[in-house]
Wavefront OBJ file of the C-alpha trace (Angstrom):
o trace
v 0.060 -0.064 -0.183
v 2.596 2.448 0.864
v 4.269 1.781 -2.562
v 0.889 2.647 -4.292
v 0.676 5.778 -2.523
v 4.213 6.921 -2.972
v 3.593 6.026 -6.919
v 0.386 8.092 -6.983
v 1.931 11.303 -5.241
v 4.856 11.105 -7.837
v 2.706 10.710 -10.658
v 0.484 13.488 -9.462
v 3.287 15.791 -8.990
v 4.794 14.873 -12.245
v 1.651 15.325 -14.028
v 1.380 18.782 -12.515
v 4.743 19.841 -13.278
v 4.587 18.598 -17.116
v 0.894 20.427 -17.208
v 2.196 23.595 -15.991
v 5.021 23.755 -18.410
v 2.990 25.032 -21.133
v 3.118 28.626 -21.495
v 5.041 29.512 -18.667
v 8.275 30.680 -19.797
v 9.542 33.613 -17.634
v 8.146 36.929 -18.686
v 10.426 39.542 -20.212
v 10.359 43.114 -21.154
v 9.365 46.389 -19.238
v 6.240 46.098 -17.361
v 2.879 48.130 -18.184
v 1.729 51.247 -16.195
v 0.117 50.739 -13.095
v -3.905 51.212 -13.288
v -5.417 54.187 -12.113
v -8.390 55.632 -10.477
v -9.764 52.160 -9.525
v -13.281 52.599 -7.925
v -16.286 50.344 -7.346
v -20.342 50.778 -7.575
v -21.060 48.901 -4.171
v -24.642 47.026 -4.198
v -26.118 44.587 -2.028
v -24.364 41.479 -3.377
v -21.798 42.633 -5.338
v -19.138 45.579 -6.235
v -18.728 46.552 -9.777
v -15.173 47.528 -10.049
v -13.841 49.954 -12.861
v -10.380 51.518 -13.493
v -8.515 53.565 -16.131
v -5.114 52.430 -17.536
v -2.858 55.394 -17.995
v -1.364 56.119 -21.896
v 1.926 55.025 -22.450
v 4.234 52.320 -21.607
v 3.893 48.669 -23.062
v 0.731 47.466 -24.445
v -1.563 45.998 -21.918
v -3.465 42.384 -23.053
v -5.172 42.182 -19.658
v -5.915 42.929 -15.976
v -5.459 40.888 -13.052
v -7.826 41.761 -9.974
v -6.639 40.719 -6.436
v -8.138 40.330 -2.894
v -5.873 39.357 0.192
v -3.052 38.870 -2.385
v -4.766 36.342 -4.576
v -6.045 36.867 -8.046
v -9.737 36.709 -7.937
v -10.411 38.052 -11.491
v -8.670 37.833 -14.802
v -10.435 40.337 -17.405
v -9.085 41.669 -20.642
v -11.019 45.349 -20.223
v -11.048 47.892 -17.518
v -14.069 46.765 -15.504
v -14.987 43.611 -13.615
v -18.326 42.615 -11.946
v -17.315 40.865 -8.624
v -20.847 39.170 -8.109
v -22.128 37.164 -4.907
v -19.703 38.181 -2.711
v -22.231 37.853 0.183
v -24.006 40.428 2.483
v -22.016 42.635 4.652
v -18.893 41.602 3.670
v -15.820 43.813 3.662
v -13.666 43.686 0.551
v -10.257 45.310 -0.843
v -9.002 45.062 -4.303
v -6.077 46.101 -6.489
v -5.539 45.649 -9.999
v -2.406 44.874 -12.130
v -2.068 45.248 -15.886
v -0.375 42.595 -17.847
v 1.579 42.907 -21.114
v 1.616 40.763 -24.126
v 4.625 39.268 -22.674
v 3.017 38.339 -19.357
v 4.809 41.134 -17.576
v 2.700 42.489 -14.532
v 2.529 46.228 -13.449
v 2.868 47.439 -10.166
v -0.636 47.544 -8.309
v -3.131 50.025 -8.619
v -3.958 52.101 -5.418
v -6.396 49.841 -3.294
v -10.739 49.989 -3.362
v -12.401 49.084 0.040
v -16.183 48.552 -0.039
v -18.793 46.609 2.159
v -21.656 45.186 0.571
v -25.097 46.376 1.978
v -26.547 45.447 5.529
v -29.059 42.658 5.199
v -32.779 44.599 5.575
v -31.796 48.039 5.536
v -31.990 50.399 2.701
v -27.914 51.733 1.468
v -27.175 55.049 3.328
v -25.599 57.632 1.091
v -21.840 58.145 1.430
v -20.520 60.656 4.135
v -19.108 63.531 2.312
v -15.656 63.304 1.077
v -13.295 65.477 -0.765
v -13.157 65.323 -4.666
v -9.921 65.161 -6.478
v -9.671 68.314 -8.371
v -6.265 68.304 -10.857
v -4.661 69.770 -13.906
v -6.251 73.105 -13.152
v -5.509 75.945 -15.761
v -6.334 79.371 -16.517
v -9.526 78.324 -18.124
v -10.167 74.721 -17.095
v -10.132 72.138 -14.654
v -10.576 68.071 -14.030
v -12.561 66.513 -11.319
v -12.445 62.806 -10.325
v -14.496 60.726 -7.776
v -15.437 57.216 -6.594
v -18.677 56.252 -7.023
v -19.569 54.640 -3.891
v -22.379 52.761 -2.867
v -25.910 52.578 -4.583
v -26.557 53.320 -8.108
v -24.116 55.706 -9.360
v -26.505 58.822 -10.119
v -24.608 61.809 -9.359
v -24.962 65.369 -10.245
v -22.208 68.101 -10.480
v -22.199 71.665 -9.792
v -19.084 74.214 -10.286
v -20.012 77.395 -9.037
v -23.258 78.574 -10.515
v -22.996 75.953 -13.486
v -25.122 72.931 -13.149
v -24.153 69.983 -15.152
v -26.615 67.475 -13.877
v -26.399 63.805 -13.491
v -23.045 62.865 -14.846
v -21.801 59.565 -15.611
v -18.703 58.081 -15.012
v -16.026 58.793 -12.414
v -14.473 62.049 -13.653
v -15.279 65.247 -15.989
v -13.463 68.114 -17.561
v -14.881 71.645 -17.281
v -13.702 74.197 -19.696
v -14.358 77.771 -20.230
v -13.192 78.856 -16.743
v -12.604 82.372 -15.909
v -8.593 83.277 -14.956
v -7.779 83.851 -11.465
v -11.320 83.036 -9.905
v -12.498 80.778 -7.001
v -14.439 77.808 -8.250
v -16.406 75.441 -5.501
v -17.018 72.039 -7.003
v -19.965 69.968 -5.579
v -21.207 66.411 -6.077
v -24.293 65.464 -5.048
v -26.332 62.032 -5.049
v -29.431 62.148 -7.133
v -30.669 59.186 -6.088
v -30.544 58.585 -2.563
v -32.444 59.754 0.543
v -32.057 62.625 1.497
v -31.971 63.608 -2.085
v -29.322 65.573 -3.115
v -27.092 64.583 -0.066
v -23.304 65.956 -0.755
v -20.802 63.189 -1.321
v -18.046 65.252 -2.565
v -16.867 68.697 -2.233
v -13.871 70.723 -3.426
v -12.698 74.118 -3.801
v -9.824 75.784 -6.081
v -8.807 78.701 -8.160
v -7.864 79.336 -11.385
v -4.530 80.819 -11.989
v -4.148 83.913 -13.927
v -3.981 83.977 -17.790
v -5.918 84.850 -20.870
v -9.420 83.667 -21.949
v -10.863 81.654 -24.352
v -13.865 82.868 -25.601
v -14.547 80.848 -28.425
v -17.926 78.906 -28.041
v -17.693 74.824 -27.990
v -17.417 72.562 -30.642
v -20.849 71.369 -31.732
v -22.327 67.862 -33.351
v -19.867 65.222 -31.777
v -20.396 62.038 -33.489
v -18.790 58.809 -33.930
v -17.303 57.470 -36.882
v -16.510 54.084 -36.404
v -15.905 51.549 -33.261
v -13.943 48.916 -32.774
v -12.766 46.623 -29.731
v -9.828 48.995 -29.357
v -10.554 52.071 -31.258
v -13.562 54.873 -31.437
v -13.404 57.204 -34.465
v -14.880 60.900 -33.627
v -16.088 63.917 -35.896
v -17.249 67.556 -35.144
v -17.948 70.757 -36.530
v -16.431 73.903 -35.808
v -17.923 76.348 -33.007
v -20.461 78.237 -34.430
v -19.486 81.726 -33.905
v -16.829 81.529 -36.525
v -13.765 81.952 -33.998
v -10.461 80.903 -34.700
v -9.807 77.425 -33.831
v -5.885 76.815 -33.244
v -6.523 73.026 -32.272
v -9.171 70.614 -30.897
v -8.759 68.456 -27.896
v -10.518 65.201 -27.228
v -11.218 64.357 -23.559
v -12.965 60.763 -22.198
v -13.851 62.252 -18.783
v -11.523 64.254 -17.020
v -8.216 62.656 -19.309
v -7.178 64.279 -22.636
v -7.026 61.709 -25.115
v -6.373 62.973 -28.531
v -5.294 66.487 -29.864
v -5.669 67.138 -33.457
v -5.868 70.253 -35.972
v -8.873 69.052 -38.026
v -12.453 68.079 -36.774
v -11.966 64.565 -36.708
v -9.807 61.869 -34.275
v -9.081 58.316 -33.643
v -9.001 57.364 -29.965
v -6.567 54.184 -29.628
v -5.791 52.208 -26.925
v -9.304 51.351 -25.757
v -10.353 47.701 -24.432
v -13.522 46.282 -25.564
v -17.157 46.709 -23.984
v -15.572 49.902 -21.889
v -17.849 52.657 -21.464
v -16.506 56.197 -23.067
v -17.852 59.717 -22.140
v -16.339 62.016 -24.943
v -15.994 65.683 -24.955
v -14.123 68.011 -27.463
v -12.554 71.335 -26.678
v -11.555 74.167 -28.892
v -7.988 75.552 -28.100
v -6.570 78.801 -28.754
v -2.989 79.574 -29.623
v -1.833 79.209 -25.873
v -4.056 76.376 -25.152
v -6.757 77.866 -23.441
v -9.817 75.859 -23.555
v -13.325 76.784 -24.500
v -16.407 75.488 -23.122
v -16.651 71.593 -23.952
v -19.251 70.236 -26.425
v -22.308 68.297 -24.856
v -21.058 64.563 -23.545
v -21.067 61.684 -26.330
v -21.204 58.321 -24.303
v -20.032 55.608 -26.261
v -18.757 51.921 -25.665
v -16.073 49.979 -27.466
v -17.292 46.881 -29.481
v -18.407 44.474 -26.801
v -16.359 41.499 -28.328
v -12.590 41.399 -28.511
v -11.425 40.574 -32.082
v -8.774 37.931 -30.720
v -10.203 36.619 -27.326
v -7.321 34.418 -25.788
v -7.729 30.929 -25.413
v -7.384 29.092 -21.603
v -3.769 28.757 -20.455
v -1.627 27.526 -17.605
v -3.531 24.288 -17.884
v -2.726 21.768 -15.039
v -4.101 18.003 -14.670
v -3.824 15.724 -11.540
v -4.804 12.166 -11.282
v -6.551 12.001 -7.615
v -7.666 8.394 -7.770
v -8.337 5.383 -10.285
v -11.499 7.345 -10.886
v -11.038 11.173 -10.548
v -8.833 13.800 -12.434
v -8.671 17.343 -11.344
v -8.577 20.475 -13.854
v -7.329 24.113 -13.316
v -6.757 26.801 -15.939
v -6.484 30.390 -16.255
v -8.435 32.598 -18.730
v -7.017 36.069 -19.135
v -10.679 37.401 -20.018
v -14.300 37.150 -18.052
v -16.020 34.055 -19.204
v -19.614 33.091 -18.006
v -18.884 29.517 -18.118
v -16.154 27.355 -19.569
v -16.521 23.768 -21.275
v -14.270 20.739 -20.726
v -13.565 18.572 -23.819
v -11.972 15.263 -23.842
v -11.185 14.516 -27.257
v -14.052 16.083 -29.060
v -16.471 15.077 -26.516
v -17.800 17.898 -23.877
v -17.506 16.170 -20.764
v -17.934 18.913 -17.930
v -19.391 22.512 -18.123
v -18.760 24.812 -15.082
v -18.787 28.413 -13.902
v -15.310 28.935 -12.784
v -11.977 27.506 -13.538
v -11.560 24.321 -12.290
v -13.561 20.969 -12.737
v -13.294 17.569 -11.260
v -13.917 14.762 -13.603
v -15.001 11.419 -11.797
v -16.610 8.167 -12.953
v -13.487 7.533 -15.208
v -11.841 3.785 -15.959
v -8.465 3.332 -14.188
v -5.460 3.689 -16.092
v -7.616 5.417 -18.926
v -5.771 8.302 -20.935
v -7.935 11.301 -21.397
v -6.870 14.256 -23.949
v -8.263 17.241 -22.429
v -9.056 20.873 -23.673
v -11.065 23.887 -22.392
v -13.328 26.244 -24.044
v -14.167 29.887 -22.593
v -17.660 30.734 -23.250
v -17.536 34.813 -23.200
v -21.104 36.699 -22.564
v -22.589 37.685 -25.817
v -19.587 36.892 -27.817
v -18.078 33.924 -29.786
v -16.292 31.237 -27.714
v -12.475 31.244 -26.927
v -10.172 29.303 -29.223
v -9.900 25.765 -26.997
v -6.364 25.255 -25.081
v -3.815 23.117 -26.189
v -4.534 19.887 -25.693
v -3.269 18.136 -22.240
v -2.998 14.257 -21.966
v -3.465 12.987 -18.572
v -4.263 8.994 -17.318
v -5.868 8.368 -14.315
v -4.232 6.091 -11.341
v -4.551 2.162 -11.892
v -7.086 0.449 -9.611
v -10.303 -1.583 -9.568
v -12.845 -1.166 -12.478
v -15.601 -1.247 -10.144
v -17.852 2.389 -10.436
v -20.718 3.029 -8.624
v -23.809 4.405 -10.563
v -24.524 8.265 -10.418
v -26.578 9.229 -7.383
v -30.256 9.528 -7.955
v -32.678 12.293 -6.607
v -30.332 14.809 -6.033
v -32.130 18.107 -5.134
v -32.031 21.181 -3.157
v -35.077 22.175 -1.027
v -35.916 25.984 -1.007
v -32.968 27.584 0.835
v -34.437 29.929 3.936
v -33.037 32.943 5.547
v -31.168 31.480 8.916
v -30.376 35.030 10.678
v -29.450 38.584 9.599
v -26.464 37.287 7.413
v -26.510 33.621 6.667
v -28.718 31.254 4.821
v -29.549 27.605 5.139
v -29.372 25.521 1.903
v -30.999 21.901 2.274
v -29.637 18.944 -0.016
v -30.802 15.861 -0.444
v -30.783 12.529 -2.307
v -31.746 8.962 -2.847
v -29.419 6.722 -1.153
v -27.733 3.224 -1.840
v -26.325 0.553 0.650
v -22.970 0.716 1.406
v -21.993 4.011 -0.613
v -20.891 7.309 0.768
v -21.640 10.592 -1.093
v -19.414 13.084 -2.175
v -20.162 17.013 -2.636
v -18.648 19.291 -4.806
v -19.141 23.145 -4.837
v -17.545 23.862 -8.373
v -14.077 21.803 -8.116
v -13.885 22.129 -4.183
v -14.859 19.141 -2.009
v -17.492 20.136 0.531
v -17.538 17.029 2.246
v -18.611 13.414 2.112
v -21.632 12.061 3.748
v -22.926 8.573 4.543
v -26.505 9.519 4.755
v -29.131 11.108 2.295
v -29.110 14.688 3.060
v -26.728 17.664 4.259
v -27.916 21.514 5.366
v -25.433 23.747 4.215
v -24.729 26.941 6.169
v -23.983 30.179 3.712
v -23.508 33.632 3.530
v -26.467 35.465 2.084
v -26.155 36.310 -1.429
v -23.526 33.768 -2.422
v -23.738 31.712 -5.616
v -22.892 28.046 -5.596
v -22.883 25.230 -8.129
v -23.390 21.579 -6.324
v -22.630 18.363 -8.228
v -22.903 14.916 -6.127
v -20.912 11.794 -6.483
v -21.158 8.119 -5.340
v -18.123 6.901 -3.629
v -17.438 3.021 -2.901
v -15.141 1.249 -0.516
v -12.385 1.553 -2.693
v -12.542 5.277 -2.855
v -13.545 5.305 -6.683
v -16.210 7.900 -7.394
v -19.123 7.549 -9.823
v -20.198 10.000 -12.722
v -21.529 13.157 -11.291
v -25.114 14.374 -10.933
v -26.183 17.253 -13.151
v -25.299 20.528 -11.308
v -27.666 22.303 -8.723
v -26.997 26.334 -8.843
v -27.902 27.804 -6.090
v -27.710 31.669 -4.784
v -28.578 31.873 -0.993
v -31.434 34.117 -0.098
v -31.168 37.444 2.323
v -33.340 40.083 4.185
v -34.306 42.584 1.574
v -34.672 46.394 2.720
v -38.010 47.043 3.769
l 1 2 3 4 5 6 7 8 9 10 11 12 13 14 15 16 17 18 19 20 21 22 23 24 25 26 27 28 29 30 31 32 33 34 35 36 37 38 39 40 41 42 43 44 45 46 47 48 49 50 51 52 53 54 55 56 57 58 59 60 61 62 63 64 65 66 67 68 69 70 71 72 73 74 75 76 77 78 79 80 81 82 83 84 85 86 87 88 89 90 91 92 93 94 95 96 97 98 99 100 101 102 103 104 105 106 107 108 109 110 111 112 113 114 115 116 117 118 119 120 121 122 123 124 125 126 127 128 129 130 131 132 133 134 135 136 137 138 139 140 141 142 143 144 145 146 147 148 149 150 151 152 153 154 155 156 157 158 159 160 161 162 163 164 165 166 167 168 169 170 171 172 173 174 175 176 177 178 179 180 181 182 183 184 185 186 187 188 189 190 191 192 193 194 195 196 197 198 199 200 201 202 203 204 205 206 207 208 209 210 211 212 213 214 215 216 217 218 219 220 221 222 223 224 225 226 227 228 229 230 231 232 233 234 235 236 237 238 239 240 241 242 243 244 245 246 247 248 249 250 251 252 253 254 255 256 257 258 259 260 261 262 263 264 265 266 267 268 269 270 271 272 273 274 275 276 277 278 279 280 281 282 283 284 285 286 287 288 289 290 291 292 293 294 295 296 297 298 299 300 301 302 303 304 305 306 307 308 309 310 311 312 313 314 315 316 317 318 319 320 321 322 323 324 325 326 327 328 329 330 331 332 333 334 335 336 337 338 339 340 341 342 343 344 345 346 347 348 349 350 351 352 353 354 355 356 357 358 359 360 361 362 363 364 365 366 367 368 369 370 371 372 373 374 375 376 377 378 379 380 381 382 383 384 385 386 387 388 389 390 391 392 393 394 395 396 397 398 399 400 401 402 403 404 405 406 407 408 409 410 411 412 413 414 415 416 417 418 419 420 421 422 423 424 425 426 427 428 429 430 431 432 433 434 435 436 437 438 439 440 441 442 443 444 445 446 447 448 449 450 451 452 453 454 455 456 457 458 459 460 461 462 463 464 465 466 467 468 469 470 471 472 473 474 475 476 477 478 479 480 481 482
């Protein structure tokens, strides 16, 4: 028995090492710039993160979201909805950018958010300073964090009311030199209405005034997953325009001599809020055009394939497969040869009910929401351990009764199945073993507003597993606000 255990351990280690060698050469080259302006919109069950990738440095292929030093999300765009976090839980995130060579940037500044307390309406954020920057004699930029509840924020600059401003930043032009300005951000959809959430004061330096009116008719000419073309008309007053500048929120993204520009270096399915401004010879800014809200194309032209695929022979009946996708997939399909053998919602799968000493050529395909599937990963061959051939049949009657709220923060999830003599039952949540049970039922305690995908296998006296049941998807309930 000790010889068999030692052999299995050695084989497991060898398979993992061999599988991990694909695509794991040491990254080389300069690192991208760190992502900036990480913010999040906090709701009852999750936190929607967004950030900005500064211009310059090596091209960025993907991003990694970290919590507590571990990667919790890979994405190929500048946002990440962190869903089903559980109610009244606090999370601190940072984000790094990754070049096409696999070189990772330094982390962004952290963002911390706490999901809502069950049974309570969301409260407005406490007033906090706005960030005002890039102040000239004719313009200023302002940036803020979204915070709790829906991001309906209204901005005023002295007596100028900009109404509800989407996004997290804005450039304001056409200001008067050597003048004090008060910038106020108010919540438009939180009781009490117009509750202040941001406040700042600044003064423009002395300088010349740009009396040119704003450019007109800002429109798009083309949109791809990496660029957006824009065009506009000259100011209506016929004033001389030296140049035009295009802003995305508070940040200048193009300067041009003509009434058109193509903004590049974007990421698929990202929201952008463009304005255009007329510049005089000294660079003073006119009033900005009305905001044009656009999104880059939803689907990447060249989606990545799953990588860093590893396979481990666990027993004579069971294999474990892990992988990474530098994008956000709604689900993954595991192929054995050309046959789909598992569909899972998160990276990682356990294949059970397999024959002993049987080879399997495994590939993984990611399903991108609303987009074509990714290319399949490179095939990886792994063989189950030798052992007995007997396999129990898949459990029958696996079901979840209605989950119930257990207390302020938690829910109970009752699971049951039809037992057979001489068998135990192993419960999986995704690729994680929850436990092995001798009876016909178990009730799990979980945080409210979490997502779980349960499967059940039967286990015989040799420790070999049956094929799994169909998955049972559960979102745990929680107390809602009155």
